[in-house]
GUKOL-345635 format. One record per residue: x, y, z of N, C-alpha, C in turn; residue in three letters; residue number from 1. Coordinates in nm, 3 decimals, padded with zeros to 5 digits, always signed. Example, Ala and Ser with C-alpha at 12.3 -4.5 7.8 and 13.67 -1.06 7.14 Angstrom:
GUKOL-345635
((+01.319; -00.569; +00.780); (+01.230; -00.450; +00.780); (+01.320; -00.330; +00.780); Ala; 1)
((+01.285; -00.225; +00.708); (+01.367; -00.106; +00.714); (+01.290; +00.003; +00.787); Ser; 2)
***
This chain:
GUKOL-345635
((+03.555; -08.712; +00.712); (+03.675; -08.631; +00.768); (+03.709; -08.520; +00.653); Ala; 1)
((+03.775; -08.426; +00.708); (+03.813; -08.309; +00.584); (+03.924; -08.358; +00.514); Leu; 2)
((+03.888; -08.353; +00.380); (+03.976; -08.397; +00.283); (+04.113; -08.328; +00.294); Pro; 3)
((+04.233; -08.398; +00.276); (+04.356; -08.344; +00.297); (+04.390; -08.260; +00.137); Ile; 4)
((+04.367; -08.158; +00.129); (+04.394; -08.067; -00.013); (+04.448; -07.945; +00.031); Cys; 5)
((+04.540; -07.905; -00.021); (+04.614; -07.775; -00.002); (+04.660; -07.757; +00.135); His; 6)
((+04.696; -07.863; +00.197); (+04.739; -07.851; +00.350); (+04.645; -07.787; +00.418); Ala; 7)
((+04.537; -07.827; +00.433); (+04.410; -07.774; +00.485); (+04.436; -07.755; +00.646); Asp; 8)
((+04.491; -07.852; +00.706); (+04.505; -07.861; +00.860); (+04.611; -07.770; +00.883); Arg; 9)
((+04.706; -07.740; +00.808); (+04.802; -07.620; +00.850); (+04.746; -07.512; +00.806); Glu; 10)
((+04.683; -07.466; +00.709); (+04.630; -07.327; +00.652); (+04.518; -07.294; +00.732); Arg; 11)
((+04.412; -07.375; +00.760); (+04.301; -07.324; +00.827); (+04.337; -07.227; +00.966); Leu; 12)
((+04.426; -07.289; +01.066); (+04.451; -07.222; +01.164); (+04.528; -07.066; +01.136); Pro; 13)
((+04.573; -07.024; +01.020); (+04.620; -06.912; +00.982); (+04.487; -06.813; +00.972); Leu; 14)
((+04.387; -06.835; +00.948); (+04.254; -06.747; +00.943); (+04.239; -06.678; +01.084); Ile; 15)
((+04.268; -06.560; +01.074); (+04.221; -06.459; +01.157); (+04.087; -06.394; +01.178); Thr; 16)
((+04.021; -06.386; +01.087); (+03.888; -06.322; +01.064); (+03.786; -06.431; +01.147); Gln; 17)
((+03.673; -06.346; +01.180); (+03.569; -06.446; +01.218); (+03.518; -06.512; +01.094); Pro; 18)
((+03.510; -06.645; +01.121); (+03.462; -06.743; +01.003); (+03.334; -06.819; +01.060); Thr; 19)
((+03.247; -06.847; +00.968); (+03.138; -06.944; +00.968); (+03.141; -07.059; +00.905); Phe; 20)
((+03.182; -07.171; +00.974); (+03.205; -07.300; +00.873); (+03.068; -07.360; +00.899); Cys; 21)
((+02.996; -07.386; +00.782); (+02.874; -07.431; +00.794); (+02.846; -07.522; +00.654); Ala; 22)
((+02.762; -07.610; +00.666); (+02.726; -07.706; +00.544); (+02.563; -07.731; +00.569); Ala; 23)
((+02.495; -07.774; +00.473); (+02.369; -07.811; +00.485); (+02.351; -07.963; +00.533); Ser; 24)
((+02.251; -08.013; +00.600); (+02.252; -08.160; +00.634); (+02.270; -08.251; +00.539); Glu; 25)
((+02.233; -08.217; +00.424); (+02.240; -08.315; +00.298); (+02.371; -08.295; +00.209); Asp; 26)
((+02.440; -08.210; +00.252); (+02.577; -08.188; +00.199); (+02.670; -08.287; +00.247); Asp; 27)
((+02.747; -08.354; +00.139); (+02.846; -08.456; +00.180); (+02.956; -08.412; +00.265); Pro; 28)
((+02.990; -08.281; +00.253); (+03.089; -08.207; +00.306); (+03.054; -08.184; +00.471); Leu; 29)
((+02.945; -08.190; +00.509); (+02.907; -08.136; +00.639); (+02.987; -08.222; +00.752); Asn; 30)
((+03.029; -08.341; +00.710); (+03.101; -08.403; +00.821); (+03.235; -08.340; +00.861); Glu; 31)
((+03.289; -08.248; +00.776); (+03.391; -08.183; +00.789); (+03.403; -08.037; +00.875); Gly; 32)
((+03.249; -07.991; +00.886); (+03.242; -07.872; +00.954); (+03.292; -07.845; +01.096); Val; 33)
((+03.264; -07.953; +01.165); (+03.340; -07.944; +01.323); (+03.496; -07.948; +01.319); Ala; 34)
((+03.544; -08.018; +01.215); (+03.706; -08.017; +01.224); (+03.730; -07.891; +01.165); Leu; 35)
((+03.683; -07.843; +01.069); (+03.722; -07.712; +01.004); (+03.694; -07.609; +01.120); Ala; 36)
((+03.594; -07.608; +01.190); (+03.564; -07.501; +01.281); (+03.676; -07.512; +01.416); Ala; 37)
((+03.697; -07.654; +01.423); (+03.812; -07.652; +01.540); (+03.935; -07.605; +01.492); Ser; 38)
((+03.972; -07.603; +01.378); (+04.124; -07.536; +01.339); (+04.102; -07.391; +01.316); Leu; 39)
((+04.003; -07.343; +01.307); (+03.990; -07.200; +01.292); (+03.937; -07.127; +01.397); Val; 40)
((+04.041; -07.044; +01.489); (+04.028; -07.005; +01.620); (+03.924; -06.910; +01.630); Lys; 41)
((+03.880; -06.828; +01.528); (+03.753; -06.734; +01.569); (+03.621; -06.786; +01.477); Asn; 42)
((+03.577; -06.897; +01.501); (+03.495; -06.955; +01.404); (+03.375; -06.996; +01.490); Ser; 43)
((+03.252; -06.996; +01.413); (+03.134; -07.065; +01.459); (+03.100; -07.161; +01.357); Lys; 44)
((+03.023; -07.246; +01.390); (+03.000; -07.365; +01.310); (+02.833; -07.409; +01.325); Gln; 45)
((+02.799; -07.450; +01.210); (+02.642; -07.516; +01.218); (+02.637; -07.604; +01.104); Ala; 46)
((+02.555; -07.717; +01.126); (+02.505; -07.802; +01.010); (+02.348; -07.748; +00.999); Val; 47)
((+02.319; -07.700; +00.890); (+02.191; -07.624; +00.862); (+02.092; -07.725; +00.785); Leu; 48)
((+01.962; -07.688; +00.793); (+01.876; -07.780; +00.718); (+01.886; -07.792; +00.560); Ser; 49)
((+01.839; -07.868; +00.489); (+01.860; -07.874; +00.369); (+01.810; -07.732; +00.276); Ser; 50)
((+01.882; -07.698; +00.195); (+01.840; -07.571; +00.119); (+01.745; -07.633; -00.004); Glu; 51)
((+01.707; -07.755; -00.014); (+01.603; -07.795; -00.116); (+01.461; -07.753; -00.082); Arg; 52)
((+01.433; -07.682; +00.048); (+01.307; -07.635; +00.081); (+01.331; -07.498; +00.087); Thr; 53)
((+01.194; -07.423; +00.071); (+01.190; -07.261; +00.086); (+01.242; -07.280; +00.271); Pro; 54)
((+01.197; -07.345; +00.355); (+01.208; -07.330; +00.491); (+01.355; -07.349; +00.517); Glu; 55)
((+01.427; -07.442; +00.444); (+01.566; -07.473; +00.451); (+01.657; -07.341; +00.403); Gly; 56)
((+01.606; -07.286; +00.281); (+01.669; -07.140; +00.245); (+01.671; -07.051; +00.327); Leu; 57)
((+01.540; -07.040; +00.408); (+01.531; -06.924; +00.511); (+01.601; -06.952; +00.607); Arg; 58)
((+01.602; -07.073; +00.671); (+01.681; -07.090; +00.782); (+01.834; -07.058; +00.765); Ala; 59)
((+01.881; -07.093; +00.634); (+02.030; -07.070; +00.614); (+02.080; -06.922; +00.615); Lys; 60)
((+01.977; -06.846; +00.528); (+01.978; -06.710; +00.540); (+01.975; -06.643; +00.670); Ala; 61)
((+01.887; -06.689; +00.760); (+01.875; -06.628; +00.884); (+02.009; -06.649; +00.973); Ala; 62)
((+02.067; -06.788; +00.947); (+02.203; -06.823; +01.016); (+02.291; -06.738; +00.968); Ala; 63)
((+02.326; -06.720; +00.847); (+02.434; -06.616; +00.795); (+02.403; -06.486; +00.846); Val; 64)
((+02.286; -06.420; +00.837); (+02.257; -06.306; +00.886); (+02.306; -06.288; +01.022); Ala; 65)
((+02.279; -06.383; +01.109); (+02.292; -06.399; +01.256); (+02.453; -06.361; +01.281); Ala; 66)
((+02.515; -06.466; +01.194); (+02.643; -06.463; +01.201); (+02.712; -06.318; +01.171); Phe; 67)
((+02.692; -06.258; +01.040); (+02.741; -06.136; +01.002); (+02.697; -06.028; +01.119); Leu; 68)
((+02.570; -06.040; +01.168); (+02.519; -05.930; +01.269); (+02.615; -05.940; +01.373); Asp; 69)
((+02.644; -06.043; +01.421); (+02.732; -06.056; +01.553); (+02.887; -06.035; +01.535); Ala; 70)
((+02.936; -06.039; +01.400); (+03.072; -06.022; +01.362); (+03.108; -05.879; +01.371); Ala; 71)
***
């Protein structure tokens, strides 16, 4: 679950810009991606491959680039 810090559940819905909520599959915070994305109106979400491999880094770069190109 998304940790309760800085009133996250109240503050995230205030974001109005397109937002990419993402984490790597081996990131302990990846469980909060779906919740965070559900609280930000104009968001996309992804749980990405591990960044510990060159393929994972390339996949992350491609996902971020695709989000920015669409925004």
